[in-house]
C-alpha positions in Angstrom: -19.5 -10.5 2.5 -17.4 -12.0 5.3 -19.4 -10.4 8.1 -22.6 -12.0 6.9 -21.3 -15.4 8.2 -21.8 -14.1 11.7 -25.1 -13.8 13.4 -26.3 -10.7 15.3 -25.0 -12.0 18.6 -21.6 -12.8 17.2 -21.4 -9.3 15.8 -22.5 -7.8 19.2 -19.9 -9.9 20.9 -17.2 -8.5 18.6 -18.4 -5.0 19.0 -18.4 -5.2 22.7 -15.0 -6.8 22.9 -13.6 -4.3 20.5 -14.8 -1.5 22.8 -13.6 -3.2 26.0 -11.5 -6.4 25.7 -11.1 -6.6 29.5 -14.7 -7.2 30.5 -15.5 -10.5 32.1 -17.4 -13.2 30.2 -20.3 -12.8 32.6 -20.5 -9.0 31.8 -20.1 -9.7 28.0 -23.0 -12.3 28.1 -25.2 -9.8 30.0 -24.5 -7.1 27.4 -25.4 -9.3 24.4 -28.3 -11.0 26.1 -27.2 -14.6 26.5 -26.0 -16.7 29.3 -22.3 -17.0 30.1 -21.5 -20.6 28.9 -22.7 -20.1 25.3 -21.1 -16.7 25.3 -17.7 -18.2 26.2 -18.2 -20.9 23.5 -19.0 -18.2 20.9 -15.9 -16.1 21.9 -13.7 -19.2 21.6 -15.2 -20.0 18.2 -14.6 -16.3 17.1 -11.0 -16.6 18.2 -10.4 -19.9 16.5 -12.0 -18.6 13.3 -9.6 -15.6 13.3 -12.3 -12.9 13.9 -10.5 -12.1 17.2 -6.8 -11.9 16.6 -5.8 -10.9 20.2 -6.4 -8.6 23.1 -4.2 -5.5 23.7 -4.0 -2.6 26.1 -4.3 0.8 24.5 -1.0 2.2 25.7 -0.4 6.0 25.7 2.9 6.3 23.8 3.5 9.9 24.8 3.0 9.1 28.5 5.8 6.5 28.1 8.1 9.1 26.5 7.5 8.3 22.8 7.0 12.0 21.8 7.6 11.5 18.0 5.2 9.9 15.6 6.1 9.8 11.9 4.5 8.4 8.8 7.2 7.3 6.3 6.2 6.7 2.6 8.6 4.2 1.1 9.3 3.6 -2.6 11.2 0.4 -3.5 13.4 -0.2 -6.5 11.8 -3.6 -7.2 8.2 -4.6 -6.6 8.8 -8.3 -7.3 6.9 -10.4 -4.7 10.2 -11.7 -3.1 11.4 -8.2 -2.6 8.1 -7.0 -1.2 8.1 -9.9 1.3 11.7 -9.2 2.2 10.9 -5.6 3.0 7.8 -6.5 5.0 9.9 -8.9 7.0 12.5 -6.2 7.6 9.8 -3.9 8.8 8.6 -6.5 11.3 12.1 -6.5 12.8 12.3 -2.7 13.3 10.9 -1.8 16.8 10.2 1.8 15.8 7.9 0.6 13.0 4.5 0.0 14.6 2.5 -0.4 11.4 3.5 -1.3 7.8 1.0 -1.2 4.9 1.6 -2.0 1.2 -0.1 0.5 -1.0 -0.9 0.9 -4.7 0.0 4.1 -6.5 3.1 6.3 -6.2 4.2 4.9 -2.8 4.9 1.2 -2.2 4.6 1.2 1.6 3.5 3.5 4.4 5.0 3.0 7.8 3.8 4.4 11.1 6.8 4.9 13.3 7.2 6.1 17.0 10.3 7.3 18.7 11.2 8.9 22.0 12.7 11.9 20.2 13.7 13.3 16.8 17.3 12.2 17.0 16.3 8.6 17.6 14.0 8.7 14.6 16.6 10.4 12.5 19.2 7.7 13.3 16.6 5.0 12.4 15.8 6.9 9.1 19.4 7.4 8.0 21.1 4.2 9.3 18.3 1.7 8.8 15.4 2.7 6.7 17.0 4.6 3.8 20.0 2.2 4.0 17.9 -0.9 3.7 18.2 -3.1 0.6 15.9 -2.2 -2.3 14.7 1.1 -0.7 14.7 3.8 -3.5 13.0 6.7 -1.7 11.6 7.7 1.7 9.4 10.7 2.4 8.4 11.4 6.0 5.7 13.4 7.6 5.8 14.3 11.3 2.5 14.0 13.2 1.7 17.2 14.9 -1.4 15.9 16.6 -4.0 13.1 16.2 -7.7 13.9 16.0 -8.9 10.3 15.8 -7.5 6.9 16.5 -10.3 4.3 16.6 -9.2 0.7 16.5 -11.1 -2.0 14.7 -14.1 -1.6 12.4 -17.3 0.5 12.6 -19.8 -2.2 13.5 -22.7 0.3 13.0 -21.8 0.5 9.3 -21.9 -3.3 9.0 -25.3 -3.5 10.8 -26.7 -0.8 8.5 -25.5 -2.7 5.4 -26.9 -6.0 6.6 -30.2 -4.3 7.4 -30.4 -2.9 3.8 -29.7 -6.4 2.4 -32.4 -8.1 4.5 
């Protein structure tokens, strides 16, 4: 289990930073019960090892005028690795696509898209997504409201699992 390589302090650091990535190193060290210099070394090690991929602001898309959120389920004509990679690269280039996940089952990809309005999304859908090379089908679902949007992982589940294994 990858999380087992981390000690309890590393996991506490990750949990605290996941909840609030803006806190100072001094505050982080206080919360996890160590002094600031080793805390900073641990954070840098976690960054270098790829456990921390970056720091981001949780931006309110609706407050910025992005009123439309849509999940698009995409089926491709070919699932050859080169075609999958090409589609993923194309998704990275589309600004309205905020997340792209390859799935198994009936759908090849699910895309989370945001747009300022329905007409902008419709233009993207008809002129870009459905017109893209290798796209066989697209089914969309408009988000009415979100009930939960927690980033990251549930550290309490990891801690419970580790406690059971000890």
